[in-house]
C-alpha positions as CSV (number, residue, x, y, z in Angstrom):
1,C,25.2,-24.3,-16.7
2,E,28.2,-25.0,-14.5
3,W,28.5,-28.6,-15.8
4,M,28.9,-27.4,-19.4
5,D,31.2,-24.6,-18.4
6,H,33.3,-27.2,-16.6
7,C,33.6,-29.3,-19.7
8,V,34.8,-26.4,-21.8
9,E,37.2,-25.3,-19.1
10,Q,38.7,-28.9,-19.0
11,Y,39.0,-29.0,-22.7
12,F,40.9,-25.7,-22.9
13,C,43.3,-26.8,-20.1
14,I,44.6,-29.2,-22.7
15,V,44.3,-27.1,-25.9
16,D,45.2,-23.4,-26.1
17,P,42.2,-21.7,-27.7
18,H,44.4,-18.9,-29.1
19,D,46.8,-21.3,-30.8
20,Q,47.0,-20.3,-34.5
21,W,47.3,-23.9,-35.8
22,F,44.3,-24.9,-33.6
23,Q,42.2,-22.1,-35.0
24,E,43.1,-22.8,-38.6
25,Y,42.4,-26.5,-38.2
26,H,38.9,-25.9,-36.9
27,K,38.3,-23.2,-39.5
28,I,39.1,-25.7,-42.3
29,D,36.9,-28.3,-40.5
30,C,33.9,-26.0,-40.4
31,V,34.4,-24.7,-43.9
32,S,34.7,-28.2,-45.3
33,L,31.5,-29.3,-43.6
34,Y,29.7,-26.3,-44.9
35,E,30.8,-26.9,-48.4
36,L,29.9,-30.6,-48.1
37,I,26.4,-29.7,-47.0
38,L,26.0,-27.2,-50.0
39,A,27.2,-29.9,-52.4
40,L,24.7,-32.4,-50.9
41,K,21.9,-29.9,-51.2
42,E,22.8,-29.3,-54.9
43,Q,22.9,-33.1,-55.6
44,L,19.6,-33.7,-53.8
45,A,18.0,-30.8,-55.8
46,T,19.3,-32.3,-59.1
47,V,17.7,-35.7,-58.2
48,A,14.4,-34.3,-56.9
49,G,14.0,-31.5,-59.4
50,E,13.4,-29.1,-56.5
51,P,15.3,-27.9,-53.4
52,V,15.6,-30.6,-50.6
53,E,16.9,-29.6,-47.2
54,P,19.1,-32.3,-45.7
55,G,18.0,-33.9,-42.4
56,Y,20.1,-34.6,-39.3
57,T,20.7,-38.2,-40.5
58,A,21.0,-40.1,-43.8
59,A,17.7,-41.8,-43.2
60,S,15.8,-38.5,-42.5
61,T,17.4,-37.0,-45.6
62,A,16.3,-40.0,-47.7
63,L,12.8,-39.6,-46.4
64,R,12.7,-35.9,-47.4
65,L,14.1,-36.8,-50.8
66,F,11.4,-39.4,-51.3
67,K,8.7,-37.0,-50.2
68,A,10.0,-34.4,-52.8
69,M,10.1,-37.0,-55.6
70,E,6.9,-38.8,-54.8
71,P,4.5,-36.5,-52.8
72,D,1.4,-38.5,-53.7
73,Y,2.9,-41.8,-52.6
74,F,4.1,-40.2,-49.4
75,D,0.6,-38.9,-48.6
76,D,-0.8,-42.4,-49.3
77,I,1.8,-43.9,-46.9
78,V,0.8,-41.4,-44.2
79,W,-2.9,-42.4,-44.6
80,Q,-2.0,-46.1,-44.5
81,K,-0.1,-45.5,-41.2
82,R,-3.2,-43.9,-39.7
83,A,-5.3,-46.9,-40.9
84,E,-2.8,-49.3,-39.4
85,E,-3.1,-47.7,-36.0
86,E,-6.9,-47.1,-36.0
87,R,-7.6,-50.7,-36.9
88,G,-5.5,-52.1,-34.2
89,C,-2.8,-53.7,-36.4
90,L,0.3,-52.1,-35.0
91,E,1.2,-54.6,-32.3
92,L,0.9,-57.6,-34.7
93,V,2.9,-55.8,-37.5
94,R,5.6,-54.8,-35.1
95,A,6.0,-58.4,-34.0
96,A,6.4,-59.5,-37.6
97,Y,9.1,-56.9,-38.4
98,A,12.6,-58.6,-38.1
99,G,16.0,-58.1,-39.5
100,G,18.4,-60.0,-41.7
101,R,19.5,-63.6,-41.6
102,C,23.0,-64.4,-40.2
103,E,23.9,-68.1,-39.7
104,V,26.9,-70.5,-40.0
105,F,26.0,-73.6,-41.9
106,K,29.4,-75.1,-42.2
107,R,32.4,-73.8,-40.1
108,Y,35.3,-74.6,-42.3
109,G,35.9,-74.8,-46.1
110,R,38.5,-74.4,-48.9
111,N,38.2,-73.0,-52.4
112,L,35.0,-71.0,-51.6
113,H,33.3,-68.1,-53.4
114,S,31.8,-65.0,-51.8
115,Y,28.7,-63.4,-53.3
116,D,26.6,-60.3,-52.4
117,V,23.2,-59.3,-53.6
118,T,23.4,-56.0,-55.4
119,S,21.4,-53.4,-53.4
120,L,19.2,-56.0,-51.7
121,Y,16.7,-53.8,-49.9
122,P,16.4,-51.3,-52.7
123,S,15.8,-54.2,-55.1
124,V,13.0,-55.5,-53.0
125,M,11.5,-52.0,-52.9
126,F,11.8,-51.8,-56.7
127,Y,10.5,-55.2,-57.8
128,N,7.8,-55.9,-55.1
129,T,4.4,-54.4,-54.4
130,M,3.8,-53.2,-50.9
131,P,0.5,-54.2,-49.2
132,T,-2.0,-51.4,-48.2
133,E,-5.5,-51.1,-46.8
134,P,-5.0,-53.3,-43.8
135,M,-8.1,-55.0,-42.3
136,A,-8.5,-55.3,-38.5
137,P,-6.8,-58.4,-37.1
138,M,-9.2,-61.3,-37.1
139,E,-9.4,-64.8,-35.7
140,M,-10.2,-67.8,-38.0
141,T,-9.8,-71.5,-38.3
142,V,-7.0,-73.2,-40.3
143,K,-9.6,-74.3,-42.9
144,E,-10.9,-70.7,-43.4
145,F,-7.3,-69.4,-43.7
146,M,-6.3,-72.1,-46.2
147,A,-9.3,-71.2,-48.4
148,R,-8.2,-67.6,-49.0
149,H,-4.5,-67.3,-48.2
150,E,-3.4,-67.2,-51.9
151,D,-5.7,-64.3,-52.7
152,H,-4.1,-61.6,-50.5
153,D,-1.0,-60.5,-48.7
154,Y,-1.2,-60.9,-45.0
155,I,0.6,-60.9,-41.6
156,I,-0.2,-64.0,-39.5
157,H,0.3,-65.0,-35.8
158,A,0.2,-68.7,-35.9
159,V,1.5,-72.1,-34.7
160,V,3.2,-74.3,-37.3
161,E,5.0,-77.6,-37.4
162,A,8.3,-77.4,-39.3
163,P,9.7,-80.5,-40.9
164,K,12.5,-81.8,-38.6
165,D,14.8,-82.9,-41.4
166,L,15.3,-79.5,-43.1
167,L,18.9,-78.4,-43.1
168,I,18.0,-74.8,-44.2
169,P,14.7,-73.7,-42.4
170,I,12.5,-71.0,-43.8
171,L,10.5,-69.4,-40.9
172,P,12.3,-67.3,-38.2
173,I,11.2,-66.7,-34.6
174,R,12.3,-64.5,-31.8
175,A,13.2,-66.6,-28.8
176,P,13.7,-64.7,-25.5
177,V,16.7,-65.9,-23.4
178,P,15.5,-66.6,-19.8
179,G,17.0,-64.3,-17.1
180,T,18.1,-61.7,-19.6
181,K,16.6,-59.0,-21.9
182,D,18.2,-60.7,-24.9
183,V,16.1,-62.1,-27.8
184,K,17.6,-64.5,-30.3
185,F,16.5,-64.4,-33.9
186,L,16.5,-68.1,-34.8
187,F,15.5,-70.4,-37.7
188,P,14.6,-73.6,-35.7
189,L,12.5,-76.7,-36.5
190,G,9.6,-78.4,-34.6
191,T,6.5,-76.7,-33.2
192,L,6.9,-72.9,-33.6
193,E,4.7,-70.0,-32.6
194,G,5.5,-66.7,-34.3
195,Y,4.5,-63.8,-36.5
196,W,5.2,-63.9,-40.2
197,C,4.6,-62.0,-43.4
198,S,3.0,-63.8,-46.3
199,P,6.1,-64.0,-48.6
200,E,8.0,-66.3,-46.2
201,F,4.9,-68.0,-44.9
202,E,3.8,-69.0,-48.4
203,E,7.3,-70.4,-49.1
204,A,7.2,-72.4,-45.9
205,L,3.8,-74.0,-46.8
206,K,5.2,-75.1,-50.1
207,N,8.2,-76.7,-48.3
208,G,6.4,-79.0,-45.9
209,Y,5.5,-76.6,-43.0
210,K,2.1,-77.6,-41.5
211,L,-0.2,-74.9,-40.1
212,K,-1.6,-76.1,-36.8
213,E,-3.4,-73.0,-35.4
214,V,-4.2,-69.5,-36.5
215,K,-4.2,-67.0,-33.7
216,K,-4.8,-63.8,-35.7
217,V,-4.5,-62.5,-39.3
218,I,-4.3,-59.1,-40.9
219,W,-5.4,-59.2,-44.5
220,Y,-4.4,-56.5,-47.0
221,T,-6.8,-55.6,-49.8
222,R,-4.8,-53.2,-51.9
223,Y,-1.2,-52.9,-53.2
224,G,1.1,-50.1,-54.2
225,R,4.4,-49.6,-56.0
226,F,5.7,-46.7,-54.0
227,F,9.4,-46.9,-54.6
228,E,9.8,-48.0,-58.3
229,R,10.8,-44.5,-59.7
230,Y,12.8,-43.5,-56.6
231,V,15.0,-46.6,-56.7
232,A,15.3,-46.7,-60.5
233,K,16.6,-43.1,-60.6
234,L,19.1,-43.5,-57.7
235,F,20.4,-46.8,-59.0
236,K,21.0,-45.3,-62.4
237,I,23.0,-42.4,-60.7
238,K,24.9,-44.9,-58.6
239,S,25.8,-47.1,-61.6
240,E,27.0,-44.1,-63.7
241,N,29.0,-42.5,-60.9
242,K,31.1,-45.3,-59.3
243,G,33.9,-44.0,-57.1
244,N,32.7,-40.4,-56.7
245,S,30.5,-38.5,-54.2
246,K,27.4,-38.5,-56.4
247,G,27.5,-42.3,-56.6
248,A,28.0,-42.5,-52.8
249,M,25.1,-40.2,-52.2
250,A,22.8,-42.2,-54.4
251,K,23.8,-45.5,-52.7
252,L,23.2,-43.9,-49.2
253,M,19.8,-42.5,-50.1
254,M,18.7,-45.9,-51.6
255,N,19.8,-48.0,-48.6
256,S,18.7,-45.5,-45.9
257,L,15.0,-45.1,-46.7
258,Y,13.3,-48.3,-45.8
259,G,14.3,-48.2,-42.1
260,K,12.3,-44.9,-41.6
261,F,9.1,-46.9,-42.1
262,G,9.9,-49.2,-39.2
263,Q,10.9,-46.4,-36.9
264,R,9.3,-46.3,-33.4
265,D,7.5,-43.2,-32.1
266,E,9.7,-43.2,-29.0
267,V,12.4,-40.5,-29.1
268,H,15.4,-40.3,-26.7
269,R,16.0,-36.8,-25.5
270,I,18.2,-34.9,-23.0
271,K,17.0,-31.8,-21.1
272,I,18.8,-29.4,-18.8
273,C,16.5,-27.5,-16.3
274,D,16.2,-25.9,-12.9
275,A,14.8,-27.5,-9.7
276,E,11.2,-26.2,-10.3
277,E,11.0,-27.5,-13.9
278,F,12.7,-30.7,-12.9
279,S,9.9,-31.4,-10.3
280,R,7.1,-30.6,-12.7
281,F,8.7,-32.5,-15.6
282,T,9.3,-35.8,-13.6
283,Q,5.8,-35.8,-12.0
284,E,3.8,-35.0,-15.1
285,V,1.1,-37.6,-15.9
286,D,-1.6,-38.1,-18.6
287,K,-5.3,-38.5,-18.2
288,N,-4.9,-42.2,-17.2
289,G,-2.4,-41.3,-14.5
290,E,0.6,-42.7,-16.5
291,P,3.9,-40.8,-16.6
292,V,4.1,-38.6,-19.8
293,N,7.9,-38.8,-19.9
294,Q,9.8,-42.1,-19.3
295,I,12.8,-40.9,-17.2
296,R,15.9,-43.0,-17.9
297,Q,18.5,-41.1,-15.8
298,T,18.8,-37.9,-13.9
299,R,21.9,-35.9,-12.6
300,S,22.2,-32.9,-10.4
301,F,25.0,-30.2,-10.5
302,P,26.3,-27.8,-7.8
303,D,24.7,-24.8,-9.5
304,G,21.2,-26.2,-9.0
305,K,20.7,-27.4,-12.5
306,F,19.5,-30.9,-13.5
307,L,20.2,-33.1,-16.5
308,I,17.4,-35.5,-17.5
309,E,17.7,-38.3,-20.0
310,Y,14.1,-39.4,-21.0
311,V,12.0,-40.9,-23.7
312,S,9.1,-39.0,-25.2
313,I,6.4,-40.1,-27.6
314,A,6.6,-38.1,-30.9
315,Y,3.9,-39.1,-33.4
316,M,5.5,-39.7,-36.7
317,R,3.3,-39.6,-39.8
318,H,5.4,-41.8,-42.0
319,N,6.3,-44.9,-40.1
320,Y,3.9,-47.4,-41.8
321,V,5.6,-50.5,-40.3
322,T,4.0,-52.9,-42.7
323,I,6.3,-51.6,-45.4
324,A,9.4,-52.3,-43.3
325,A,8.2,-55.8,-42.3
326,F,7.5,-56.8,-45.9
327,I,10.8,-55.4,-47.2
328,T,12.8,-57.5,-44.7
329,S,10.7,-60.6,-45.3
330,H,11.2,-60.3,-49.1
331,A,14.9,-59.7,-48.5
332,R,15.3,-62.9,-46.4
333,L,13.4,-64.8,-49.1
334,R,15.8,-63.5,-51.8
335,L,18.7,-64.8,-49.8
336,L,16.9,-68.2,-49.3
337,R,16.5,-68.4,-53.1
338,G,20.2,-68.0,-53.5
339,M,20.8,-70.9,-51.0
340,Q,18.3,-73.1,-52.8
341,D,20.2,-72.4,-56.1
342,V,23.4,-73.5,-54.4
343,K,21.7,-76.8,-53.3
344,K,20.4,-77.4,-56.9
345,R,24.0,-77.1,-58.1
346,K,25.1,-79.8,-55.7
347,G,27.0,-77.3,-53.5
348,Q,27.0,-76.2,-49.9
349,V,26.3,-72.9,-48.2
350,F,28.9,-72.1,-45.5
351,Y,27.9,-68.7,-44.2
352,V,25.2,-66.1,-44.8
353,D,24.7,-62.5,-43.5
354,T,21.8,-60.4,-44.6
355,D,22.8,-60.0,-48.3
356,S,26.0,-62.0,-48.6
357,M,26.7,-65.7,-49.0
358,K,29.9,-67.9,-48.9
359,T,29.6,-71.2,-50.9
360,D,31.7,-73.8,-52.6
361,V,30.1,-73.7,-56.0
362,V,29.9,-71.0,-58.7
363,I,26.5,-69.4,-59.3
364,P,25.5,-66.8,-61.9
365,S,26.9,-63.4,-61.2
366,S,25.5,-60.0,-62.3
367,N,25.7,-56.3,-61.4
368,D,22.0,-55.9,-62.1
369,L,19.8,-54.7,-59.3
370,G,18.8,-57.6,-56.9
371,E,21.2,-60.2,-58.5
372,F,24.0,-62.1,-56.8
373,K,27.4,-60.5,-57.6
374,H,30.7,-62.3,-57.2
375,E,32.9,-60.5,-54.7
376,Y,36.0,-62.6,-54.3
377,D,37.3,-66.2,-54.0
378,V,38.7,-67.8,-50.8
379,F,41.6,-70.2,-50.3
380,E,40.4,-71.1,-46.8
381,G,37.4,-69.9,-44.8
382,V,36.8,-70.3,-41.0
383,F,33.3,-69.4,-39.7
384,V,33.3,-69.6,-35.9
385,R,29.8,-68.1,-35.2
386,P,27.7,-65.4,-36.7
387,K,29.7,-62.2,-37.2
388,I,33.0,-63.9,-36.3
389,Y,34.9,-65.4,-39.3
390,A,38.1,-65.2,-41.3
391,C,38.7,-65.7,-45.0
392,W,42.1,-66.1,-46.7
393,K,41.3,-64.2,-50.0
394,K,42.6,-65.3,-53.4
395,P,44.0,-62.6,-55.7
396,K,41.7,-61.6,-58.5
397,P,42.5,-62.9,-62.0
398,G,45.5,-61.2,-63.4
399,E,46.7,-59.9,-60.0
400,P,50.1,-61.2,-58.6
401,L,50.2,-63.3,-55.5
402,P,50.7,-60.9,-52.5
403,K,53.8,-61.3,-50.3
404,K,51.6,-61.7,-47.3
405,P,48.3,-63.7,-47.1
406,N,45.3,-61.4,-47.6
407,I,43.3,-62.4,-44.5
408,E,40.0,-60.8,-43.9
409,V,39.0,-61.2,-40.2
410,K,35.6,-60.1,-39.0
411,N,34.7,-59.9,-35.3
412,K,31.6,-57.8,-34.3
413,G,32.5,-55.2,-31.7
414,V,36.2,-55.3,-32.4
415,L,38.0,-52.7,-34.5
416,Q,39.6,-54.0,-37.7
417,K,42.9,-52.5,-36.8
418,A,43.0,-54.6,-33.6
419,L,42.5,-57.8,-35.6
420,K,45.4,-57.3,-38.1
421,G,47.7,-59.6,-36.1
422,F,45.5,-62.7,-36.4
423,S,46.3,-65.4,-38.9
424,I,43.9,-68.0,-40.4
425,N,45.4,-70.6,-38.1
426,D,44.7,-68.4,-35.0
427,I,41.0,-68.4,-36.0
428,K,41.0,-72.2,-36.8
429,K,41.9,-72.9,-33.1
430,W,38.7,-71.3,-32.0
431,L,36.7,-74.0,-33.8
432,F,38.0,-76.6,-31.3
433,M,37.4,-74.7,-28.1
434,P,34.9,-76.5,-25.8
435,Q,31.5,-75.9,-27.1
436,V,27.9,-76.4,-25.9
437,T,26.4,-78.5,-28.7
438,M,22.8,-78.9,-27.7
439,Y,20.0,-76.4,-27.1
440,D,16.5,-77.0,-26.0
441,L,13.6,-75.1,-27.6
442,E,10.4,-75.7,-25.8
443,Y,7.0,-74.6,-27.1
444,H,4.5,-73.5,-24.4
445,P,0.9,-73.0,-25.6
446,G,-0.4,-69.6,-24.7
447,S,3.0,-67.9,-24.4
448,P,3.7,-65.2,-27.0
449,T,7.0,-66.8,-28.1
450,P,8.8,-70.1,-27.6
451,Y,11.1,-70.4,-24.7
452,M,14.8,-71.1,-25.2
453,R,17.1,-72.6,-22.5
454,I,20.7,-71.9,-23.1
455,P,23.3,-73.7,-21.0
456,K,26.2,-71.8,-19.6
457,T,28.5,-70.7,-22.5
458,R,32.3,-70.7,-22.5
459,D,34.1,-67.5,-23.4
460,V,37.6,-66.8,-24.5
461,M,39.6,-63.7,-23.5
462,L,41.2,-62.1,-26.6
463,E,44.4,-60.1,-26.1
464,L,44.1,-57.3,-28.7
465,K,46.4,-54.3,-29.3
466,D,45.0,-51.0,-30.2
467,I,47.4,-49.7,-32.9
468,T,46.5,-46.0,-32.3
469,E,46.9,-46.1,-28.5
470,K,49.8,-48.7,-28.6
471,A,48.2,-50.2,-25.4
472,P,46.8,-53.7,-25.0
473,M,43.0,-54.0,-24.6
474,K,41.0,-57.0,-23.5
475,K,37.7,-58.3,-24.7
476,T,35.7,-61.3,-23.5
477,Q,34.5,-63.0,-26.6
478,S,31.9,-65.8,-26.6
479,L,32.7,-68.3,-29.3
480,I,29.4,-70.2,-28.8
481,D,27.2,-70.4,-31.9
482,D,23.8,-70.2,-30.2
483,K,21.8,-70.2,-33.4
484,R,22.5,-73.8,-34.6
485,I,23.7,-77.1,-33.2
486,I,27.4,-77.9,-33.8
487,C,28.1,-81.5,-34.9
488,P,30.8,-83.6,-33.2
489,N,33.2,-83.0,-36.0
490,K,33.0,-79.3,-35.1
491,I,32.5,-78.4,-38.7
492,D,28.9,-79.1,-39.8
493,T,25.9,-77.5,-38.1
494,F,22.2,-78.4,-37.9
495,P,19.1,-76.2,-37.1
496,I,17.9,-76.3,-33.5
497,G,15.2,-79.1,-33.4
498,Y,16.8,-81.1,-36.2
499,D,15.9,-84.8,-36.1
500,G,16.9,-86.1,-39.5
501,P,19.8,-88.1,-40.9
502,M,23.4,-87.1,-40.1
503,V,24.2,-85.9,-43.6
504,N,25.5,-82.6,-45.1
505,Q,23.8,-80.4,-47.6
506,K,24.9,-82.7,-50.4
507,G,23.3,-85.7,-48.7
508,E,26.7,-87.2,-47.8
509,P,27.2,-88.9,-44.4
510,I,29.0,-86.7,-41.8
511,S,32.0,-88.1,-40.1
512,D,32.7,-87.6,-36.4
513,K,36.2,-86.2,-37.1
514,G,36.8,-82.8,-38.6
515,P,38.7,-82.6,-41.9
516,M,41.4,-80.3,-40.6
517,E,41.3,-80.9,-36.8
518,E,44.8,-82.3,-36.5
519,R,46.3,-79.6,-38.7
520,A,44.6,-76.8,-36.8
521,L,45.9,-77.8,-33.4
522,P,49.5,-77.7,-32.2
523,K,51.0,-81.1,-31.6
524,A,51.5,-80.6,-27.8
525,R,47.8,-79.6,-27.4
526,L,46.7,-82.6,-29.6
527,K,48.7,-85.0,-27.4
528,Q,47.2,-83.4,-24.3
529,L,43.6,-83.9,-25.6
530,K,44.4,-87.6,-26.6
531,R,45.7,-88.3,-23.0
532,K,42.6,-86.6,-21.6
533,K,40.3,-88.8,-23.8
534,K,42.1,-92.0,-22.7
535,T,41.6,-91.0,-19.0
536,I,37.9,-90.3,-19.5
537,D,37.4,-93.6,-21.3
538,S,39.1,-95.5,-18.5
539,L,36.9,-93.8,-15.9
540,R,33.8,-94.6,-17.9
541,I,34.8,-98.3,-17.9
542,K,35.3,-98.1,-14.1
543,Y,32.2,-96.0,-13.1
544,G,29.8,-96.5,-16.0
545,E,28.5,-94.5,-18.9
546,D,26.6,-92.0,-16.8
547,L,29.9,-90.4,-15.7
548,E,29.8,-86.6,-16.0
549,T,32.8,-85.6,-18.0
């Protein structure tokens, strides 16, 4: 249509289509891509023992490889997906499917150690059975549930009371943020209503969580080891081919498979049509009078054509969501086991993110599947909030001390090249920006999820420089940790709903003053804060303790 012709026309106003260098560049690009696809097909065929056509994405390619390697298991999963839908389980299972754990437990530390779990999700798929044969969701009393919960895997919608003195909670919830479409994935304490898979729920019951009410339960009566051979073969290839394309392919196929089972049936599409088809398409309804296509956006063009962005329902045979929900539940439990191991060794956990952990004690390290592996040591670590942190890395044993500090800065949504100018002291200052330190989590009986009130947060404007464009770019960055409560010393954190003693993970009393507050702030700023504190104290004496700061 005219719109597409216009795009091509604009492109070739900048680039001469007859330029020899331009043609040669794109020829090499196309030939290289073609050769890569042929090499991938050859590697997939070697693994599967038969030809496997790559999909459009890594995940769809992994699913095709699994289907070729384990056709019987694939057919069983297809049947289980049908049973999950026909027995009315899908809504409950979807609610129990959640992602990885990312939290800041302690915001500053020295002489730390960073660990990763080797192939976390594939290891769960290898070692654990996956529940099958779901029964229809049923209601029951707490007594009835407690009489049979150890005999089967299950997914439960329930109300529990979490101990209020736990520093590392076990059960997560999704808490909607009022006034927005955001949902926070939290690990709070107190009265909670949520949806959980049996691996985490059983661990919670062992650690003091009290079951108050059972809303609904799905019991599973059979089990399957669908992925044992698939993961074992790919992990062996990955281990034997480190640093080359074959090892990279094996790693990608291992890590990309599980998400296909949690995939939704909704597919985002774009359609270009004329006026007649546009009218028919946008007004089409099903037998219940509901729109067949969910129109997201439309756009018209001078030549009479229309562009439609819409969501359609495409039935997918493979997305047995129970598998995805149990894999992520087992994965969070594996990370929790690592944190519990740190506690047994009289250490503290500083930061976790899905499959990684920063701690101040040494734990056993191994390259074996599903084991914690030592990545690097840290001189200083600053953890502002989830996905925003900086680590001053130590050189590995035998390596010379680098001329410049090796600072790893992570900031979700910001390119790494734009963060190269930040030092560890720059990130330290973020710890002492004004923070909201209290959050209210209220439980409302009858509501699907707890309700979270979040006070107005304070943002900081980061001045970043894009190295490629050589032009400054601005990003408004919130430094508020909205997943845990920050202590007055700005270093230690507690779970939302915590009502225990003011002690750290070692059981030591927490002081009000941070261990490096004065070193992190410039002297002029420190004097300014001290003057401000004196002024506020004098006003409190004059007007009373209820003065709003």
